[in-house]
Backbone bond lengths (Angstrom), bond angles and torsions (degrees), N, CA, C in turn:
res aa  C-N    CA-C-N  psi(-1)  N-CA   C-N-CA  omega(-1)  CA-C   N-CA-C  phi
1 M - - - 1.511 - - 1.529 107.69 -
2 T 1.306 116.23 131.86 1.468 119.73 178.43 1.455 111.21 -83.04
3 K 1.300 111.97 151.82 1.514 119.14 177.34 1.575 110.42 -77.18
4 P 1.257 115.95 133.36 1.493 116.64 179.36 1.510 113.94 -63.19
5 L 1.247 119.18 150.44 1.476 125.82 -178.30 1.490 110.80 -72.97
6 T 1.302 118.81 141.20 1.441 123.47 177.00 1.541 107.11 -74.91
7 R 1.278 116.96 163.74 1.521 120.01 178.08 1.493 113.60 -57.44
8 Q 1.395 113.80 -36.81 1.483 118.36 174.43 1.530 112.55 -64.34
9 Q 1.267 118.21 -44.74 1.460 122.29 177.39 1.509 111.69 -62.83
10 Q 1.326 118.13 -41.60 1.476 119.72 176.36 1.508 112.70 -64.91
11 W 1.333 119.48 -39.63 1.424 122.60 176.89 1.547 109.62 -62.18
12 R 1.328 118.89 -47.52 1.384 123.41 178.16 1.549 113.18 -56.00
13 R 1.277 116.26 -46.87 1.429 124.67 175.11 1.509 113.18 -59.32
14 N 1.333 115.54 -45.47 1.470 120.28 -179.04 1.495 117.23 -77.85
15 N 1.366 117.91 -15.04 1.451 122.66 -177.25 1.504 111.23 -133.81
16 P 1.357 116.42 62.42 1.515 115.97 -174.75 1.525 114.92 -62.44
17 R 1.335 117.78 -37.34 1.492 118.45 179.22 1.597 110.91 -67.50
18 R 1.234 116.10 -38.82 1.493 117.68 176.82 1.500 112.29 -67.25
19 Y 1.350 116.77 -42.21 1.437 119.84 177.48 1.541 111.85 -64.69
20 A 1.314 118.29 -41.70 1.465 120.43 177.66 1.541 110.78 -63.74
21 A 1.289 119.08 -37.34 1.469 122.31 -177.83 1.569 105.23 -68.98
22 H 1.335 116.62 -37.89 1.492 118.60 -179.35 1.537 108.90 -65.60
23 L 1.306 116.41 -43.61 1.458 121.29 -178.72 1.532 111.14 -63.79
24 Y 1.381 114.46 -38.23 1.457 118.56 177.72 1.495 112.09 -61.65
25 V 1.337 116.06 -47.63 1.475 120.61 179.03 1.553 110.83 -60.31
26 E 1.322 116.32 -46.70 1.441 120.56 178.41 1.550 110.70 -57.99
27 T 1.282 118.58 -40.33 1.465 122.10 -179.51 1.523 110.75 -66.50
28 L 1.354 116.28 -44.65 1.492 122.32 176.95 1.487 111.77 -59.83
29 K 1.354 116.22 -39.71 1.431 118.76 177.91 1.517 110.50 -68.71
30 R 1.281 120.51 -44.44 1.494 123.65 179.59 1.552 110.85 -60.58
31 L 1.347 117.81 -35.79 1.451 122.12 -179.96 1.553 112.67 -82.42
32 G 1.314 116.31 -4.84 1.466 119.25 179.40 1.479 113.53 80.97
33 I 1.348 118.54 8.28 1.482 122.02 -178.54 1.549 109.87 -80.00
34 L 1.274 117.33 -33.90 1.485 122.90 -179.61 1.539 107.75 -120.06
35 T 1.313 113.06 123.19 1.490 118.35 178.20 1.462 111.68 -103.70
36 P 1.317 121.16 124.87 1.460 121.16 178.38 1.572 112.21 -58.65
37 Q 1.253 115.52 141.04 1.474 122.16 -176.70 1.499 107.15 -114.65
38 P 1.345 115.99 167.60 1.514 118.50 177.95 1.515 107.59 -76.13
39 C 1.323 117.68 163.86 1.434 122.87 -179.42 1.507 110.09 -58.69
40 E 1.382 113.14 133.02 1.450 116.99 -178.14 1.463 115.57 -68.76
41 Q 1.375 119.09 -11.08 1.420 122.99 179.57 1.547 116.45 -101.81
42 C 1.377 111.98 -36.36 1.542 113.62 -176.45 1.570 109.00 -128.21
43 G 1.277 123.62 -9.33 1.458 122.34 -179.91 1.482 115.82 84.10
44 A 1.378 118.56 3.84 1.425 124.55 178.42 1.588 109.48 -75.29
45 K 1.390 116.03 168.68 1.389 119.40 174.42 1.492 110.65 -59.16
46 A 1.341 116.15 134.50 1.448 121.88 -168.07 1.496 114.52 -124.24
47 E 1.355 113.73 163.46 1.456 121.55 174.55 1.547 106.75 -122.25
48 A 1.361 114.62 163.89 1.466 119.92 -174.36 1.543 108.25 -79.57
49 H 1.331 114.88 143.53 1.495 123.32 175.04 1.516 104.19 -129.62
50 H 1.334 111.91 130.75 1.502 119.27 172.73 1.526 109.22 -101.68
51 D 1.385 110.67 127.43 1.456 117.11 174.37 1.582 107.85 -83.56
52 D 1.357 114.01 -28.37 1.507 121.21 -175.97 1.503 105.55 -138.79
53 Y 1.334 118.05 114.32 1.446 122.31 177.18 1.506 115.87 -69.73
54 S 1.358 115.72 -15.22 1.466 117.77 176.61 1.517 111.01 -78.82
55 R 1.320 117.94 -4.84 1.452 124.56 175.79 1.524 110.11 -123.20
56 P 1.339 118.59 68.20 1.448 120.97 -170.11 1.468 119.07 -60.58
57 G 1.349 118.03 -19.99 1.445 120.12 176.83 1.479 115.52 -90.02
58 D 1.329 115.48 -4.05 1.503 120.34 -179.76 1.460 108.23 -98.25
59 V 1.274 117.21 100.73 1.523 123.14 -177.07 1.520 112.14 -124.61
60 R 1.298 114.52 157.85 1.448 124.27 171.49 1.529 107.17 -111.57
61 W 1.325 119.15 146.66 1.422 121.52 -176.73 1.523 109.00 -102.93
62 L 1.270 118.33 119.19 1.485 124.45 -177.01 1.573 107.64 -134.33
63 C 1.279 116.49 137.22 1.479 121.93 171.69 1.534 107.39 -63.12
64 R 1.339 118.62 165.37 1.420 123.29 -176.79 1.601 110.82 -56.77
65 K 1.320 113.03 -44.70 1.471 118.15 -177.86 1.499 112.27 -57.56
66 H 1.434 115.03 -50.37 1.451 119.33 -174.52 1.596 109.28 -74.29
67 H 1.282 116.35 -30.35 1.499 120.79 175.29 1.540 111.17 -59.99
68 V 1.313 113.31 -49.00 1.446 121.45 179.61 1.531 109.66 -63.20
69 Q 1.385 116.06 -42.94 1.516 117.92 179.47 1.507 110.58 -63.18
70 L 1.360 117.77 -40.04 1.450 121.21 178.85 1.557 111.33 -60.68
71 H 1.324 116.54 -45.65 1.445 117.70 -179.96 1.473 113.64 -67.79
72 T 1.317 116.41 -31.68 1.470 123.41 176.92 1.550 107.87 -66.58
73 R 1.283 121.08 -45.05 1.468 124.65 -178.86 1.539 109.32 -67.15
74 V 1.370 114.78 -43.34 1.451 116.05 -173.92 1.549 109.67 -78.94
75 G 1.348 116.89 -21.47 1.459 119.43 -179.78 1.549 113.52 81.13
76 Q 1.291 118.36 30.68 1.424 121.72 -177.41 1.517 109.98 -90.25
């Protein structure tokens, strides 16, 4: 009997392009090629947001609050 997938594993399996873009950004950050910036709306500590997953290195920096608001507005 196989072990059930965790929620994280399910998300990765269901969203391969999003997961690949996330890994790409994390790799660029680790290599020092991409430097995290403050939130473009409020200046707080931010996380990467992709407007287009086919361009994984092209990100916007948004704090968690504004990132969630953006996804709520867009309906993603």
